[in-house]
N, C-alpha and C positions, 0 to 999 in steps of 0.2 A: 439290740439298738442297728439301724440301719451305717455302717457310717463310711460308705462311699463317696459324703460330699464334705469338704472342709467346713463346711456352716453347721451351726448347732445353735438355733434360731425356737425360743421357745414362744407359746401363743401372746401372751404378756406383752412379749416386745415388739410387736408387729403393729401394734394400735397407729392409728395414720394421723399424719397432722391436721388438724381443722383445717376446713376447706376453706372459712372465711379468713383467717391467718395466712393460709399458703398465697390466696388473692392479693390478700390486702400487699403481702410482703413481694408479690411478683410485680403489682400496680406501684409499690416504692422503688423499684427497683428501674423500671422502666421508663416512667416517663420523665424523670428529671435526664437532662441531656437531649430531651427532645423537644422541651419547649422554652419557651423564654431565654432563650439565647440565640445570639448570633451563629452565623456560618464562620466556622474556623476555619486557619490558614489550612493552605496546599488541597491532601485529598477532598476535605467535605466542600472547604469551597470551590473547586474546582468541578465536581461533580455538581452542584447546583448550578454553579454557572450554563452546562451543557442543560438541564431540566429546564432552565429557565427560557436557554434561546429555542430547545424545542415547542413550548407552551407559545411562545409570542412567535413560530413560525418561521424565525431565522436560522435554525438548524434541521435537517431531516434526521426523520424518524429513524432512519434503518443507516447512517452515516452519523454517529455524533461526533457534534462538534462545539467549539467555541470561536469567534472571531475568525470562520474557515480553517482554523485549524483542529486536527481530528482529536477526540476525545483520550487523554493519555490514558484511562482502563478503558476496557475492550469489555463488549457484551452490550447490549442495545436494551435490555429487559430491565434492568432496574434505573435509566433514564426514562423510560417509558412511564414507569411508576409516580415517580414525582413530576414530571412532564404534567401528565393526566389529573393528578391533582391539585396541581397549579388550577389547569384550566377547568378542574369542578370547581371549587374554593375560593371564586376570584375576590370573597371577602374577609378573606384571611392575609396574612402577609405571605410572600413567596417561601418564603424560607421555612415559614410554619409550616405552611400547607404540602412542601416537600418533603418535611419529615415527616409529616401523618405514616404513608404506607409502610414506612421502614421501623417507625413505632410498630404497627401489626407483625412485620418480619421478624425483627425481637422477639415479639409475645409468642409468635408461632414457633420459633426455635424452641422458646422454654416447654411450649405446650410439646411438641415434638421429639423432645429431648424425655418427658413425663414417660410419654408414651412407650419409646423405644425401651426404656430401663422396665417397665409394666412387662413386655411383651419379653424382653429376654429372661427378664425373674422367674416367666413361668414356664419355662423352658425343666423338660424334667429332672435335668442336669443339673440344673440351678436351684434345686428346690432344696433346703436342710433336712437335716437328717429325721428318721423317724424314730422317736421315744421308745423305748420299750413298755411303758405304761400310759402313753399318749403324753396330750400335754403340748405336742410340736405344732410349730406356726399353722397356721390353715394356707393353703398356697395362693390363693386369692389375698388376702389379707397382707400376707407376705411380699407377695408383688406389688402393690398399692405400696407397701411401706418402703420399699427399696424405691420405686418411683419417685417419691417423694425424695429419699436421699441424694438422687441421682439429680434431681433438679437443686436443691441444695449444694450439690459439688461442681453442678454448671457456674452456680452465681457467685461460689465464690471464689473462683479464680480470677486473679489479679487481671490476667490481660485481655479480659472481655468486655471492664467496664467502658473503656474510649473509644474500642473500635465498633463496639457494638449500637453505639447510638451516634454513629455518623450517616451523612447521606451518601454514602459509596457503596460501590456495586458488590463490595465485600461481605457487608450484611446478608445482601441476597444470595450468594455464596453460602454462609454460612446455611440462612433459614433451610436451604435449599440439601445441603449435606446431612443435616440434623431427619430433613422427611425421608431421605432416600435410606438412612439407616433405620427411623421408624418403621419404614416399607418394609424393611428387608427383615426385619426382628419381628412383625407380623404374618411376612410367607412362610419364614420357619416354624409358624405353629402347624397342628394337625387339622386343625380345623380350619375348612373350605369354605364356612359359608359367607365369610365377607372378603376372599380370594379378588373378587373382580373389582372392590373400592381399594382394596389395596393396591393390586396392580393398576388404577389409575392414577391413587398417589406417587406410584414410584415411576411411569412415566411422564407425567405434569415436573415433577418434580428432577427427573436427571433432564429434561429438556428445558426445564427454564434453568439449572446449573449452566447447559451448554449456552444460553442465550445470557447468561449473566459472565461469559468472557471465561468460561471452566472445562473446557473440553477434554484438556488432561484428566482433569480432576473426576471428569464424570466417565470417564473411560477407565481408568486403572480404580475406582472406588466402586463402580456398575461392576466388575467384572469381577472381583474381588468378592462381596458381598451375595453376588448371584452364585458365583462358587459355592461359598459357605452354605447358603439357601439348600442349593440343587444336595449337596452331601449331606444336610443335615434332616430332609423330608426324605430321602431316600433310606436313613438310619431308621426314622421314627418308623416309614410306611413296612420295611421288613420287619422291625420287633412288634409292629400290632397290628399285622396284614388281618387277620381274621376277626380283630376288632373295628378297625376302621372303617370296611367295604361291609355289606349285608355279605349274608351267609351263601344268597342264592346266585351272587354274580361269583362268575369264575376267575376276572380279573377287574379293576377299577376303568370307570369310563375314560375313554379319551382325553377326556378336559380336564382329568382328575391326575391326571400320568405329568409327573413333578418334570421329566424329561423333557416334553411338549413345552410346556411353558417356559420352564426355564431357558432353551435354546430359542425361543420367542423372543425372550426378556434378552437375552446376551445380545442378539441380532441387532434389536432396538438399540442399545448402549453402541456398538461399534457403529451403527448405520449415523445418529443422532454424533456420535463423535467424530466422524468422518464429513459429514457435512458440518460442521462447526468449523473447518476450512476455511470457511468464509468469515467466520470470527476470528481473528489472529489471537495466539494464546502467547501471554507474557511467559509460562514455566519452560522450566529447563533451559536457564539461558547463562547460568552459573558453572563454569568449570567445577569441580569436587579438588583442584590445586588452586584454586585461589581462594577457599571458603577459610573465613577466619574462624575456627573451631572453636577459641576458647569464648570471642564475642555469643557465636551461635548457643555454646554451653549455659553462658549466664542468662540468654535470653528464654530459654528453656526452664531452665530453675525458678524465674521469676514470674515466667508471663504463666505457666501450669501451675502455680502454687494454688493450694495444697492439693491439686488432685494428684500432680506424679508421684508424690511417695505412697500414695494409696495405692495407687494403679502398680506401682512395684508390686508392694504386699499382696495387691490381687492375683498377679501373674505367680508370685512364688505360692502361693497357699492353693489355689487352683492349677499348679503346675500340670497336674495329673488330668485335666480337663481343657488343655487350651485349645483342643478343634471340636470343643463344643460349642454352639452358637451362641450362647450369652459372655463368652470368651471370646472366640474366634474374629464373630460380626465387627462388635467394636474396637479390636485391636487392630482389622486390617485397616477399618476405615481411621482411625488414630494416626496408622504408620504410612498411609499416604497421604497424609496433611503433613507430618513430620518431614518425609521427605522432600517433599513440595518445599517447604518451608527453607531446606537444606539447598536447595537449587532455586531457589527465587531470588530474584533481588530484594523483593519487600520480602522478608524472611517474617516479622509478625504479623503480618496481614496473612501470609497463607497458614501460619502455626493457629491462626484464629477458626480454622474450618476442624482443626482437631480437638478443640473444646468439648461439642458435645459424647463425642464417643470417650475421651478422657475422663469423663463425669460419669459416664455409663462403665468404666471399668473399674471407678475409683470408689462408685455405690456397693462394688461385690466384696470389698474389701472391709465393709463393716461386719459383716456375720462373721467375721475369724477374729477381731480384732478383740485383744485381752482388755480389761478393764483398766490397768494402769496405762495404757496406749492411749484411749482415749479419753484420761484424765489430763495427758501430755498435752493433748491436742488443744484440749480447751483449754488449759491454762496458758500456754504461747497464745493462742487466739486469743483470749479475753486481755493480754497483756501488752499484744501489738496493736490491736483496732483502738483499744482505749488510748494508748499512746498515741496512734495516728489521729482520734478525734481531740484529744486534747489539745495536740499541737494545731492544729485546723482551727478551734474555738481561738487559742491563745493569739495566734495571725492574724484571726479576723478583729479581736478586739485590741490588738496594737494599732489595725489599720484605723479604727473607729476612735480612737481614744490615744493613738500615741502613746501608751503604757502597755507594756513592759516599750523601752526605747529601743534595744536593740532589733527585735523585730521588726519593728516600725521603720528604721533605719535600711533595712535587709530588703524589705517592701520597696521603700523610695529607692534605692539603688537599683533595682532589678525593674521594676514601672516606673521611671523617671515621665513625670506628669500626671499622673494617675490622682485623681477625687477621688475618696472614700464615696461610695454611697450606700446608706442606707434604706435596706426594704425590711418594712414590719411586716409583710407576707410572708419573703423568706425567712427570716428571723425566726418566727413561729412554728414554720415549718421544720425548722432546723432543731427547734425545743423541744418538738415533738419527736423528734427522731430520736434525741439522743434521752430522752427520759423514755420511748422504749425499747433501747440498748439497756438503758440501767435495771428497767423491770426484767429484759429477758434475761441478763445477767444473774441478776436474783433467784430468777425461776431455775434456771440451769443448777447453778450450785447449790440450791436446796432441794427436799426431799420430794421426789416424785416417781413415777412408774417408769420402769424404763422402756425408751424407746429406740430401736436398732437407727433412726436417723437421727440420735441426740447431739453424738459427736461432728454433724455437719452446720448444726442450729448456728452456731456462734460464728465459725467462719464466713458462712450466706451473711448473718445479718451486721457481721463486720465490716464488710466488704459494701452492702448496699446502703450502710450508718457512712462510709467513708465517700462514697460517691453523690450519696446526697446530702450531707455537709459541702461538699466541693461544690455543688451544682444550686447551692444557696448562698449560703456564706460568702463562698468564695466568686458567684457567677457573676457580680461584675469586674472584677480584677481577671478571670480567664476573657472574657469577653475583649477586654482591653489588652492585654497582652497575646492571646491567639490567634486576635481576629484582625484581617485586613481593612477595616471600618473606618479606622482613625486613618491613615493615612491615607486612605483612600479620598477621605472625607475632604482630609486639608488640600489634596492636590487640587479636588474639583476647586476647594474653593480660590484657586490661582488659575483657573482655567476660565476664560472669558466667556459669558453668556450666551447660550443660542451657537458655538462652535463645537466644530468634534476634535478630536484629539489625535495625532499620528502615535502609534504605539510599534516601539521597536525593542524585540527578544525579551517583551515578557513573556512570564509561565501562564499556563492556563487558568492558575488561580488567580494569577492579578489581573488577569485579563479581566476574570469575572467578574474579581471584587472592586475594580473601577467602575465596572458596567451598575453595578447593583447598587453598592454603598454610594459612589459618587454619581452616578447618575449620568455618568461620561458615555459619548456617543463615541466609539474607537475607530481608527481606519487604519489597518496594517499598512506598515512602510511597504513591506514587499509586493502589496496588491494595486502600486503604483501609485501616482500625483495626487495628491488630496490639496489642492489650493484653498481648500475653504478651512481647513483646518489649521488654529492660532497656535496650537500647543503640539508639542514632539515630550514623551516621554518614553525616555529608555534604560532600560537594565544595565548595569556598568560591565556587564560581561560583554554585552555585543557591543560596549562604545569603539573599541582597537577598530573593527570594521563598519562601522557608522555610515560613513562617506561612501561605502560601497551601495548603501543604498538610498541614501539622503541627500541632498546637495545643502550641507554644512552652512554655503555662503549665505542661505537664504534662513539660518536660523545663529539666535544666540544664546548661549545658556543662561538659564535664569536662577535654577535651585538645584539644592541635593535635599531632597523628604526622605527622612526615614522612619521608618517604625520606631516609635517611643522605647518600645520594650526592647528591642533588636539592633542595636548601633551597627550590627555588619549588613544589616539587609536595608537596600535603601532604592532609590528611583533618581534618575534626572530628570530634568526639566529645561525643557529650551523654549522659546518666545523666536515664532514667524518675525522677521526683518524687512524681508524682501519677497521678490517673486508674486 
């Protein structure tokens, strides 16, 4: 028996996850969060505000902005997608239309992750051991089962849920990073028939990643992946030279020479990253001496759970093959994003890009896991997600009925003024998801054939269950607590009709919310006098220097409007009394 690999997998263990079940599972994860909700505060509403101004012709398509203020997130491509769909689908609400392309980007991330793991698992070094009397896993069946496991590992990651359902450039970057990982995994194969198509995917994803505001990620990720692909192809070419090429050829054709296309692709990556200087990058802004290591460590632990324990196990069990493509390529992709997370001011959003690579590495832990470890994962997952689902149901029942009293009182304290709403449709969806979870748990603890992906079914399903319950049972509460809609509509009710509003010190998200939710016409205080405006909205932080921008003798204080669910966030209203 060949023992050159730690993976020991029989043919009975590589049955694939039923395709219909896998598709329904992905749909249940992707759709909740994109449909039926308002844009949430900060990054979500801020990005949507840029898209809306682009679609309405109030912002340049090359210089994204809101009310003349440059967009907080760089890179125009994600804004183009949202604005284009707003223009193409005028019969939908603007926020729903803007979310559609981002739902497609999340679906693309799942697809690219599946195919990336599939191609990596087909590598000769990733294959399981050959049994002395046969019965080992077929390479194609093994690759499909591993790809199913990689997809489940990605969905199971706790940090993926919220950030992957926002209309922000982060989701576009996530999709492009997963596409680059897939194309690198495909290029590492010896089969050259699909090289042109794979190269096209590589180039398009690299350019799109640059246009999404991540030139540094494009450069470092691209160079490392290309180096790994080049070494893999050279090694395979040396080992199989007599088989890979026709016997009558003295040497491979020039277009098949990995040196040429590796150099060409590397030049493309460097050129694209150099041209990306036109798009300012936000990375590499945090000095290491200022990093809060404890906070960053906690983020790593929960954001990448449950992938990171499996990743560590993969690196240990496959430690003799760390330079092989199935380990080296996702390891480099994960390392680039983890380091970027350490140096970036928005650590969680930078760490999001590491999840597809971490999921690929986690999948390769499964062929080496002992049965006792697999059972431990199942029981921990069962208890954790069942408990989370029960808490979501209990709090929802308390909101609806007032029983139990303590959870109902906590909701009233955290969201004062919130009036519970019952939706039969959302309740039915939540009930169906809960029934599916109960059935899945019964299937998992029952007697069934072994499958290599079985240890990740409950983590992925539990993560999907909790996300779906939050986006159904708690959706009205989350909209109330995380949206600027209530405060924007309250301010709009205090503004005289047919007048504009002067805005001073407001963030991009607040400006976008007042324009979209409140339907207000805003005028920046730094843009010059606006005598037609009868109302002034001021952020408290800009109040000390307000008199330098506005003649306060013409304005009288009227009210302080707070977000009902956050007393620390407020806006000040002034009414014009002269001028």
